[in-house]
C-alpha positions in Angstrom: 123.1 75.7 93.7 126.0 74.3 95.8 127.2 75.9 99.1 129.8 74.6 101.5 131.7 75.9 104.5 131.9 76.3 108.3 131.1 79.4 110.2 131.4 80.3 113.9 129.1 83.3 114.3 129.9 85.9 116.9 128.6 85.7 120.6 124.9 85.9 121.3 123.7 89.5 121.6 121.1 88.8 124.2 123.5 86.9 126.4 126.2 89.4 125.9 124.0 92.3 127.1 123.0 90.3 130.2 126.5 89.1 130.9 127.7 92.7 131.3 124.8 93.8 133.4 124.8 90.9 135.8 128.6 91.0 136.1 128.3 94.6 137.2 125.6 93.7 139.7 127.4 90.7 141.2 129.9 91.0 144.1 133.3 90.1 142.8 135.1 89.5 139.5 133.4 87.9 136.5 135.2 87.0 133.3 133.3 87.1 130.0 134.9 85.6 127.0 133.4 85.5 123.4 131.3 88.6 124.0 129.7 90.2 121.0 131.7 93.4 120.2 128.8 95.1 118.3 127.3 98.6 118.5 124.4 97.4 120.6 126.5 95.7 123.2 128.9 98.7 123.2 125.9 100.8 124.2 125.2 98.6 127.2 128.8 98.8 128.2 128.7 102.6 127.8 125.6 103.0 130.0 127.1 100.8 132.7 130.2 102.9 132.7 128.2 106.1 133.0 126.6 104.6 136.1 130.1 103.9 137.6 130.5 100.2 136.7 134.2 99.3 135.9 133.6 98.0 132.4 136.9 97.8 130.3 136.9 98.1 126.6 135.2 95.2 125.1 137.4 92.4 123.8 137.4 88.6 123.6 138.3 88.5 127.3 136.4 91.0 129.5 136.8 91.1 133.3 134.3 92.9 135.5 134.9 93.5 139.2 131.2 94.0 140.2 130.4 96.0 143.4 127.0 94.4 144.1 123.5 95.4 143.3 123.7 98.8 145.0 127.1 99.9 143.7 125.9 101.9 140.6 125.6 105.7 141.1 124.1 108.9 139.7 125.2 109.6 136.1 126.6 112.9 135.1 125.3 112.6 131.5 122.3 111.2 129.7 122.5 107.4 129.2 123.0 107.0 125.5 121.6 103.7 124.3 122.4 104.2 120.6 120.1 101.9 118.6 119.7 99.4 121.3 116.3 98.6 122.7 117.7 95.9 124.8 120.1 98.3 126.6 117.3 100.8 127.1 114.7 98.5 128.6 117.0 96.3 130.7 118.9 99.2 132.1 115.7 101.0 132.7 114.8 98.2 135.2 118.2 98.7 137.0 118.0 102.4 137.2 114.4 102.2 138.5 115.7 100.4 141.6 118.4 102.8 142.4 118.0 106.1 144.4 119.1 108.2 141.4 117.6 110.1 138.4 118.6 109.4 134.8 117.6 110.3 131.3 117.7 107.6 128.5 118.5 108.8 125.0 119.2 107.1 121.7 119.3 107.6 118.0 116.4 108.5 115.8 115.2 105.0 115.3 115.4 104.0 118.9 113.7 107.2 120.1 110.6 106.1 118.1 110.4 102.7 119.7 107.7 102.1 122.4 108.8 102.4 126.0 105.3 102.6 127.8 105.5 98.8 127.9 108.3 99.0 130.5 107.2 102.3 132.0 103.9 100.8 133.3 105.4 97.9 135.3 108.2 100.0 136.7 105.7 102.7 137.7 103.6 100.0 139.4 106.7 99.0 141.4 107.2 102.6 142.7 109.5 104.2 140.2 108.7 107.6 138.5 108.9 107.3 134.6 108.3 110.1 132.3 107.9 109.9 128.6 107.2 112.3 125.6 103.7 112.1 124.1 104.9 109.7 121.4 105.9 107.2 124.1 109.5 106.8 123.1 112.8 108.5 124.1 114.0 110.6 125.9 112.8 108.8 129.0 113.3 110.2 132.5 113.5 107.8 135.4 113.6 108.6 139.1 114.2 105.4 141.0 114.3 103.9 144.4 111.8 102.8 147.0 110.4 99.8 145.0 107.9 97.3 146.3 106.8 93.8 145.2 104.8 93.4 142.1 102.8 90.8 140.2 102.8 91.9 136.6 100.7 90.4 133.7 102.3 91.4 130.4 100.0 91.9 127.5 102.7 90.7 125.1 105.4 88.0 125.3 108.5 90.1 125.7 111.8 89.1 127.2 112.7 92.7 127.6 109.6 93.7 129.7 110.1 90.5 131.8 113.9 91.3 132.2 113.2 94.9 133.1 111.0 93.9 136.0 113.2 91.1 137.2 116.3 93.3 137.2 114.4 96.1 139.0 113.3 93.6 141.7 116.8 92.1 142.0 118.5 95.5 142.6 115.8 96.8 144.9 115.8 93.5 146.9 112.0 92.9 146.5 110.0 90.2 144.9 108.4 90.1 141.4 106.3 87.8 139.4 105.8 88.3 135.6 103.2 86.3 133.6 103.2 86.4 129.9 100.7 85.1 127.3 103.2 82.8 126.0 106.8 82.0 126.9 109.5 84.5 125.7 113.3 84.2 125.7 114.4 82.9 129.0 118.2 84.0 129.1 117.5 86.4 132.1 116.0 83.6 134.2 118.7 81.2 133.3 121.5 83.7 133.9 120.1 84.9 137.2 119.7 81.3 138.5 123.2 80.4 137.4 124.5 83.3 139.6 122.7 82.3 142.7 119.3 84.3 142.5 116.3 82.6 143.7 114.3 82.3 140.5 111.4 79.9 139.8 109.7 79.3 136.4 106.3 77.8 135.9 105.5 77.7 132.2 105.1 81.4 131.1 105.1 82.6 134.8 108.5 83.7 136.3 109.2 84.8 139.8 112.3 86.3 141.6 112.2 86.0 145.3 113.0 89.1 147.6 116.6 89.5 148.7 118.1 87.6 145.8 121.9 88.2 145.5 124.3 87.6 142.6 127.6 85.7 142.7 130.3 86.4 140.1 130.4 83.8 137.3 132.8 83.3 134.4 130.9 82.7 131.1 131.9 81.9 127.5 129.2 83.5 125.4 127.9 80.9 122.8 127.2 81.8 119.2 124.0 83.9 118.5 121.3 81.8 116.9 119.8 84.9 115.3 123.1 85.5 113.5 123.5 81.8 112.7 120.1 81.8 111.1 121.3 83.6 108.1 123.8 81.0 107.2 121.4 78.2 108.1 119.0 79.8 105.6 121.7 79.8 102.8 122.5 76.1 103.6 118.8 75.2 103.3 118.6 76.8 99.9 121.5 74.6 98.6 120.4 71.0 97.7 124.0 70.4 96.7 125.8 71.2 99.9 125.6 72.1 103.5 126.7 74.7 106.1 128.1 73.8 109.4 127.7 76.3 112.3 129.9 75.8 115.4 129.0 76.3 119.1 125.6 77.9 118.6 123.2 78.5 121.5 120.3 76.2 121.0 118.0 77.4 123.9 114.6 76.2 122.9 113.2 79.8 123.2 115.6 80.9 120.4 115.5 78.3 117.8 112.0 78.7 116.3 113.6 79.6 112.9 115.4 76.2 112.7 112.1 74.5 113.5 110.5 76.3 110.6 113.4 75.5 108.3 112.9 71.7 109.1 109.2 72.1 108.4 110.0 73.6 105.0 112.1 70.6 104.2 115.7 71.5 105.1 118.0 68.8 106.8 119.2 69.9 110.1 121.5 68.0 112.5 122.6 68.9 116.0 125.9 67.5 117.1 128.1 67.8 120.3 125.3 69.0 122.5 126.4 70.4 125.9 125.5 72.9 128.6 127.7 76.0 129.0 127.0 78.6 131.7 123.3 77.6 132.0 122.7 77.6 128.2 122.4 74.6 125.8 125.0 74.8 123.0 125.5 72.6 119.9 127.1 72.5 116.5 124.4 72.7 113.8 124.6 71.4 110.2 122.1 72.5 107.6 121.6 70.9 104.2 119.2 71.9 101.6 116.4 70.2 99.7 113.3 71.4 97.8 111.6 73.9 100.2 107.9 74.4 100.7 105.9 77.2 102.2 104.7 77.1 105.9 102.2 78.9 108.1 103.6 80.6 111.1 101.2 81.7 113.9 101.2 83.8 117.0 102.3 81.1 119.4 105.5 80.5 117.3 106.4 84.1 117.0 108.5 84.7 120.2 111.0 82.1 119.5 111.9 83.6 116.1 110.8 87.2 116.2 114.2 88.5 114.9 114.3 85.9 112.1 111.0 86.7 110.6 112.4 89.0 107.9 114.7 86.2 106.9 111.9 83.7 106.8 110.1 85.9 104.5 113.0 86.2 102.2 113.5 82.5 102.3 109.9 81.9 101.4 110.5 83.6 98.0 112.4 80.4 97.1 110.0 78.0 98.5 107.2 76.2 96.7 103.7 77.6 97.5 102.4 80.0 100.1 104.0 81.1 103.3 101.7 82.9 105.7 103.0 84.8 108.9 100.3 86.0 111.4 100.4 87.3 114.9 103.5 89.2 114.3 102.4 92.8 114.9 105.5 93.2 117.2 107.5 93.5 114.0 106.0 96.9 113.5 108.0 98.4 116.5 111.4 97.0 115.7 114.4 98.9 114.3 112.0 99.6 111.5 108.4 98.6 110.7 109.6 95.2 109.6 106.2 94.2 108.1 106.0 97.2 105.7 109.7 97.3 105.0 110.1 93.6 104.2 107.0 93.4 101.9 108.0 96.6 100.1 111.5 95.3 99.5 110.3 91.9 98.4 108.1 93.6 95.9 110.9 95.9 94.7 113.2 92.9 93.8 110.3 91.0 92.0 108.9 88.7 94.6 105.2 88.1 95.2 104.4 89.5 98.7 101.4 90.9 100.5 101.3 93.0 103.7 98.9 92.0 106.4 98.0 93.9 109.6 99.9 91.5 111.8 102.1 89.7 109.3 102.6 89.0 105.6 101.9 86.5 102.8 104.5 85.4 100.4 104.2 83.1 97.4 107.1 81.4 95.9 109.2 80.5 94.1 110.3 83.8 92.6 113.5 83.7 90.4 115.6 85.7 89.6 115.3 88.6 92.1 116.8 91.9 90.8 116.5 95.3 92.4 117.6 97.7 95.2 116.8 97.1 98.9 116.1 100.1 101.3 117.0 98.8 104.7 116.0 101.9 106.8 119.2 101.3 108.7 117.8 97.9 110.0 120.6 95.3 110.3 118.2 92.3 110.1 116.8 93.6 106.7 120.3 94.1 105.3 121.4 90.5 106.2 118.2 88.8 105.1 118.3 90.4 101.7 122.1 89.8 101.6 121.4 86.1 101.7 118.9 86.4 98.8 121.6 88.4 96.9 124.2 85.7 97.4 122.1 83.2 95.4 123.2 82.6 91.7 121.1 84.6 89.3 119.9 87.2 91.8 121.2 90.7 91.6 120.2 92.6 94.8 121.9 96.0 95.9 121.7 96.8 99.6 121.5 100.6 100.2 123.3 100.5 103.7 125.5 97.5 104.1 127.4 99.0 107.1 124.2 98.9 109.4 125.0 95.2 110.1 127.5 96.4 112.7 124.6 96.7 115.2 124.6 92.9 115.7 127.2 91.2 113.3 130.1 93.5 112.2 131.8 90.6 110.3 128.7 89.4 108.4 129.7 90.3 104.8 133.3 88.8 105.3 131.8 85.6 106.7 129.4 85.4 103.9 132.1 85.9 101.3 134.1 83.0 102.8 131.3 80.4 102.0 131.5 78.7 98.7 128.3 79.4 96.7 128.0 78.2 93.2 
């Protein structure tokens, strides 16, 4: 197989969410360029508007005139988070610090996702959080009157950590979060870049009382989770390469590229630089004969969103790929362990479900069949990459669900030369 081309993937989803939130909480005008205009980020913009933040329609150049950490106000409608867990959990931290009451709602998929993991630390800080028996949405929060907290998280989760840090920021109190292993660190980086007093010691993060935010212009770099799909395609093509321009290469986000290199792919980072507190580079991925790998719990946080893609890639690698310590996949947009394994089997791959992961044996060729995505964008794109390989014939039941994170995915994929 031969593949060639250059792709500039859309702005990073995690950074886009946070750029909007922090711009609304800063005092003065911030400019955000390159923001991801996806359904999830639109949900964050909508929730901020409902709280009184002056968020214009999203475009490649968004200006936000923030009113400071106490400027948000009582909403007149429920806060609709759509399908976005990031919107729900980060904005829950903001609302918990304000003297208001709000109800968080979302679509059927989001409503099933676990919210007790943020309810517990926010309650420990002094907020009132009410959940239905199943622990999802709708979630009622009555905020205000928070106090300092030292929270030990049972799981490595950037969303839990961010909810606590944002609650402390808005309330003007201190907070320390300790995780079992280091999770994505965009919140810490972006708070520090805007003047907040944040210290990091391994997997322990602290925000000091009274931290304030200054406005900051930011150009959102390319999303490494989106870039991963085209990196995988490049890795599968011994006869060519894929170049990915201006990708965020934050070390807490590039675990998938590390695994690609272990599998045998050829990866180069060029034009490294720092933009707005985040490391950025151009990434070139070339293919070779791939081999299976073992991925354990310590490696999961840096590639949690790319694990369905890694499982698909493993069907083309020689030998066994074993993913363990990934129980968090069961509480994503779908149960990604069950869904990935079922779909791999449906197209003819050899895959086995485990309680906290999966086992795949390759290579399996050709792969033919229909994939049920359960509305999960990561599954649609991962199997879309497999379907692009010559000889495979894979039908995706819901191609449109990619709009959650990468609306232009199918058109970008069609522009690459695959033969």
